[in-house]
N, C-alpha and C positions, 0 to 999 in steps of 0.2 A: 559400089563407090564408098559406102559408109565404112566398109572393112578397111579400105585404104586410109581413111581419115583416122580410124581407131588405131591402126598400125603406126601411123605417123605420131599419134599422141603417145603411144608407148615408147617410141624412139625419141620423144621430146623434140619433135620437129614441127609441131603444130603451132600456128599463130591464129589467135582468135580475135575477131573484131575488125571493123572497117578501118579505123585509123592505123592500127598496128600492121594490118595487111598492106595498106597503102604505103606505109613507111618502108616495109621490107621489100615491097615490089619496086619502089623507086631505087632502092639500093641493089637490086638485082639478086636478092636472096630467096626468091620464091620460085618453085618449080611448077606449082599447080594451085588453082583457086577453086573453091566450091562456094556456091551461093544458095542460101535457103530459099524455098519456094516463096516465102513472104518477104524477101529482101526488097526494100523500097526501090522503085524504078530509077530514081536519081542516083542512088548508091550503086545500083547495078550498072548503069551507064558509065559512071566514073571508073568503076573497077574494070569494066570491059575495055574502056579506052586505054587505061594505063597498062593493062595486060596485053593488049594488042601491040602497043609500042615496045613492050618488053618480050614479046613472043612467048607469052605464058598462056596455057590453056585455062579456060574458065568453064566450069560445069555447073549447071543449075540442078539442084537436088529436088526430089519429090517431097522431102521433109520440110515442114515449116520451121521457123526459128526456135520455137519452144520444143518441138520434137528433136531437133538437132542438139539442143542443149541437154535434153534428157538422155540422149544416146551418149553424150560426152560427160554426163554426170555433173553438169554445171548448174548453179542456181539462178542463172540469168539467160535470157534469150540470145541466140547467136545467129546473125544474118550472113556473116562472111567468115570463111575459114581458109587460111593459106597453109601450104606445106612447104617448109624450108628445103632448100637444096641440100644435098649431102655434102 
């Protein structure tokens, strides 16, 4: 799964963060969402509800927010990652 996220980052199709992912999801611009293992339950529920309405798959990762950030070489923790549609 992380390979798909890294590939999307190289293609500049990655959206980081809860708010940005929610905005793109409401616009119908997301094809898939990944949640860090440490994503807060309330955030997870909100994202899953929006994703269900938009028929977008949500996948929970085994990585916590800090590990996900390290994989993406970002200096901040990341709980939610969205992949834009092509």
